[in-house]
C-alpha positions in Angstrom: -12.6 9.6 11.0 -16.1 9.2 9.8 -18.4 10.2 7.0 -18.1 10.1 3.3 -15.5 12.8 3.2 -13.0 10.6 5.0 -11.0 7.6 3.7 -11.5 5.3 6.7 -14.3 4.9 9.2 -13.5 4.8 12.9 -14.6 1.2 13.3 -12.1 0.2 10.6 -9.2 1.7 12.6 -10.1 -0.4 15.6 -9.9 -3.6 13.4 -6.6 -2.5 12.0 -5.1 -2.2 15.4 -5.4 -6.0 15.8 -3.0 -6.4 12.8 0.7 -5.7 12.2 2.9 -5.7 9.2 4.7 -9.0 8.5 8.2 -8.4 7.4 11.5 -10.4 7.2 13.5 -7.3 8.1 14.6 -6.7 11.7 16.0 -3.2 12.1 17.4 -1.8 15.3 16.4 1.9 15.1 17.4 4.9 17.1 14.0 5.0 18.6 12.3 2.0 20.2 9.2 0.7 18.4 6.8 -2.1 19.1 8.0 -4.5 16.5 8.7 -7.5 18.7 11.7 -9.7 18.3 11.5 -13.4 19.3 12.8 -12.9 22.8 11.8 -11.0 25.9 14.2 -8.2 26.8 14.8 -5.3 29.2 13.5 -2.4 27.2 11.1 0.2 28.7 8.3 -0.9 26.4 5.6 -2.9 28.2 4.7 -6.2 26.5 2.3 -8.2 28.7 1.4 -9.5 32.2 1.8 -13.1 33.5 1.2 -14.7 36.8 4.1 -14.5 39.3 6.2 -17.6 39.8 8.8 -18.2 42.5 12.1 -16.9 41.3 10.7 -14.1 39.3 12.4 -10.7 39.6 10.4 -8.9 42.3 11.2 -5.5 40.7 8.7 -6.5 38.0 6.0 -7.3 40.4 3.0 -5.0 39.7 1.6 -3.8 43.0 -1.1 -1.8 41.3 -2.6 -4.9 39.7 -2.3 -6.8 42.9 -4.1 -4.1 44.9 -7.0 -4.1 42.4 -7.3 -7.9 41.7 -5.6 -9.6 44.6 -3.6 -11.6 42.1 0.2 -11.6 41.7 1.4 -10.5 38.3 4.7 -9.5 36.9 5.3 -7.2 34.0 7.1 -8.4 30.9 9.0 -6.4 28.4 10.0 -7.1 24.8 13.3 -6.7 23.1 11.9 -4.3 20.5 12.9 -2.8 17.2 11.4 -0.3 14.9 10.7 -0.6 11.2 11.0 2.0 8.5 7.9 1.8 6.4 7.7 3.7 3.1 4.5 4.0 1.0 4.4 5.2 -2.6 1.0 5.9 -4.1 0.6 6.3 -7.9 -1.3 9.6 -8.5 -1.0 9.7 -12.3 -4.0 10.3 -14.4 -4.6 6.7 -15.2 -5.5 6.0 -11.5 -8.9 7.7 -12.2 -10.0 4.6 -14.0 -12.0 4.2 -17.2 -14.4 6.9 -18.0 -16.7 5.0 -20.3 -18.1 5.8 -23.8 -19.0 9.1 -25.3 -20.1 10.3 -28.7 -17.1 10.5 -31.0 -16.4 13.0 -33.6 -17.0 10.5 -36.3 -20.4 9.5 -35.1 -19.2 6.4 -33.1 -18.6 6.2 -29.4 -15.2 6.9 -27.9 -13.5 5.7 -24.7 -11.0 7.3 -22.5 -9.2 6.5 -19.3 -9.9 8.9 -16.5 -12.7 11.1 -15.1 -15.8 9.4 -14.0 -14.8 6.3 -12.2 -12.7 7.2 -9.2 -13.0 3.9 -7.3 -9.5 2.7 -8.3 -8.0 5.9 -6.9 -10.1 5.7 -3.8 -9.2 2.1 -3.0 -5.5 2.7 -3.6 -5.6 5.5 -1.0 -7.7 3.5 1.4 -5.2 0.7 1.2 -2.3 3.1 1.7 -4.0 4.7 4.7 -4.6 1.2 6.2 -1.0 0.1 5.8 0.2 3.4 7.1 -2.1 3.2 10.1 -0.8 -0.3 10.9 2.8 1.1 10.9 1.9 4.0 13.1 0.0 1.8 15.5 3.1 -0.3 15.9 5.2 2.8 16.5 7.2 2.1 13.3 8.5 5.1 11.4 6.4 5.9 8.3 7.0 8.1 5.3 4.6 8.5 2.3 4.9 10.0 -1.2 2.4 10.4 -4.1 4.1 10.1 -7.4 3.6 10.5 -11.2 6.8 11.1 -13.1 8.2 12.8 -10.0 7.4 12.9 -6.3 4.3 15.2 -6.4 3.7 15.3 -2.7 5.5 13.9 0.3 5.0 13.6 4.0 8.0 13.8 6.4 8.7 10.8 8.7 5.7 10.2 11.0 5.6 8.1 14.2 2.8 7.1 16.5 -1.0 7.0 16.2 -1.2 10.7 17.0 0.2 11.4 13.5 -2.5 9.4 11.7 -4.6 12.5 11.0 -1.7 13.9 9.0 -1.5 10.7 7.0 -5.2 10.6 6.2 -5.4 14.3 5.4 -2.4 14.1 3.0 -4.0 11.1 1.1 -7.4 12.8 1.0 -5.9 15.9 -0.6 -3.4 14.2 -2.8 -3.4 15.6 -6.4 -4.3 13.3 -9.3 -3.1 13.8 -12.9 -0.2 13.8 -15.3 2.0 11.1 -16.8 3.2 8.3 -14.6 6.6 6.6 -14.3 7.7 4.8 -11.2 11.3 4.6 -12.3 11.5 8.3 -13.1 9.9 9.1 -9.7 12.3 6.9 -7.8 15.3 8.5 -9.6 14.4 11.9 -8.2 17.1 12.9 -5.6 15.9 12.0 -2.1 13.0 9.8 -3.3 14.4 6.5 -2.1 14.2 5.6 1.6 17.3 6.5 3.6 17.1 3.5 5.9 16.5 -0.2 5.2 12.9 -1.2 5.7 9.6 -2.1 4.0 8.2 -0.4 1.0 4.7 -0.6 -0.3 3.7 0.6 -3.8 0.0 1.1 -4.7 -0.5 1.6 -8.4 -2.3 0.3 -11.5 1.1 -0.7 -12.7 0.6 0.5 -16.3 4.3 1.0 -16.9 5.2 2.6 -20.3 8.6 0.9 -20.1 7.1 -2.5 -19.2 9.4 -5.0 -17.7 12.5 -2.8 -18.1 10.9 0.0 -16.1 9.7 -2.4 -13.4 13.2 -4.0 -13.1 14.9 -0.7 -12.9 12.4 0.5 -10.2 12.8 -2.6 -8.1 16.6 -2.5 -8.4 16.6 1.0 -7.0 14.6 -0.1 -4.1 16.6 -3.2 -3.5 19.8 -1.1 -3.5 18.2 0.9 -0.7 17.6 -2.2 1.4 13.9 -2.4 0.9 11.5 -5.4 1.2 9.0 -4.4 -1.5 5.3 -5.1 -1.8 3.8 -4.1 -5.1 0.0 -3.8 -5.0 -1.7 -3.5 -8.4 -5.2 -1.9 -8.2 -7.2 -2.3 -11.4 -10.8 -1.3 -12.3 -13.3 -4.0 -13.3 -13.3 -2.5 -16.8 -9.6 -3.0 -17.1 -9.9 -6.6 -15.9 -13.0 -7.5 -17.9 -13.7 -4.9 -20.6 -17.2 -5.1 -22.1 -16.8 -2.5 -24.9 -18.1 -3.3 -28.4 -18.2 -1.6 -31.7 -16.1 1.1 -33.3 -14.5 3.1 -30.6 -11.8 5.8 -30.2 -9.6 4.9 -27.3 -7.9 7.9 -25.7 -4.9 7.7 -23.3 -5.7 10.2 -20.6 -2.0 10.6 -19.7 -0.6 11.2 -23.2 -3.7 12.4 -25.0 -3.0 10.0 -27.8 -6.0 8.2 -29.4 -6.6 5.3 -31.7 -9.6 4.1 -33.6 -10.4 0.5 -32.7 -13.1 -2.0 -33.8 -13.8 -3.9 -30.6 -14.7 -7.5 -31.4 -14.9 -10.6 -29.2 -11.6 -11.7 -30.7 -9.9 -8.5 -29.8 -11.2 -8.7 -26.2 -9.9 -12.2 -25.9 -6.5 -11.1 -27.2 -6.6 -8.3 -24.6 -7.3 -10.7 -21.7 -4.4 -12.9 -22.9 -2.1 -9.9 -23.0 -3.3 -8.8 -19.5 -2.6 -12.3 -18.1 0.9 -12.1 -19.6 1.5 -8.7 -18.3 0.4 -9.6 -14.8 2.6 -12.7 -14.9 5.5 -10.5 -15.8 4.8 -8.3 -12.8 4.7 -11.3 -10.5 7.8 -12.9 -12.0 10.0 -9.8 -11.8 9.0 -9.3 -8.1 9.5 -13.0 -7.3 13.0 -13.0 -8.9 14.0 -10.3 -6.3 12.2 -11.9 -3.3 9.5 -9.2 -3.4 5.8 -9.5 -3.2 3.1 -8.8 -5.8 -0.7 -8.8 -5.3 -3.6 -7.8 -7.5 -6.7 -6.1 -5.9 -9.7 -5.2 -8.0 -11.2 -1.8 -7.3 -14.6 -3.3 -6.5 -13.3 -5.5 -3.8 -14.4 -4.5 -0.3 -11.6 -3.0 1.8 -12.1 -5.6 4.5 -11.6 -8.5 2.0 -8.6 -6.7 0.4 -6.8 -6.4 3.8 -8.0 -9.5 5.7 -8.3 -11.7 2.6 -5.7 -10.8 0.0 -3.0 -9.1 2.1 -3.3 -11.4 5.1 -3.6 -14.4 2.8 -0.3 -13.5 1.1 1.3 -13.2 4.6 1.9 -9.5 4.3 -0.1 -8.6 7.4 -0.8 -10.7 10.5 -2.9 -10.7 13.6 
């Protein structure tokens, strides 16, 4: 994939193929994947070559390599397993980011979430596409859904790199808008993964129900045998707001508004509340043995994957 109309450039896919998802779950599926166990086995999936040594099984001797190189190699195979990977992408209206300031009806500026800044929505989909491609490259089973208060769009289970175009196309065309509720979306019949596996959630994590909603959501996933990774994607304006003066703040999801006099003291209180809220997200995840990471929308995709996700031990080379 290339060009501005696509989520991921071709050279990025090549780099992704050097990585794999790092999970504690080991699932023996009905189809063999390329998720290696710690031991060599007798599956039909090729793992690697090594030099022949006396006593090796001659049935694994590779005569083709010998004829080309003159060196004696034997084929090795892995005892392999497949992983069920589920991805949920928040497509509620707040994922559009913060629009900025406009002239308000009372003569002062107004601010709303949504519209002009789409970087948060773009990065969330790029991250989802990257993780999905990692799964497909490892022949793991992948399913994806975009949600607001319900599952707005879903992909059936995919497998193999040949299905990557369906993943990318679905994310490219995913709808954006409406109220968001992770707990409500996961409560929809059939929304939870049917098999134990690894679940990734990409969202700004602005949960109306706060800790209660997050706890309920993670409990639903834990009951489905999921190892969960919660990735919070926030705009720079949400992390470090620079508004000042008399503003009207409008929630793009509910349409509700509030007149606010933005002062340095108010901004400081906001930052303190944001720290507390993010601490709550991390704590609730940690209490359940799940992972939480924050990725700003202006972070380069390479740094997000090879820095944040790899640094947290969620992907490995």
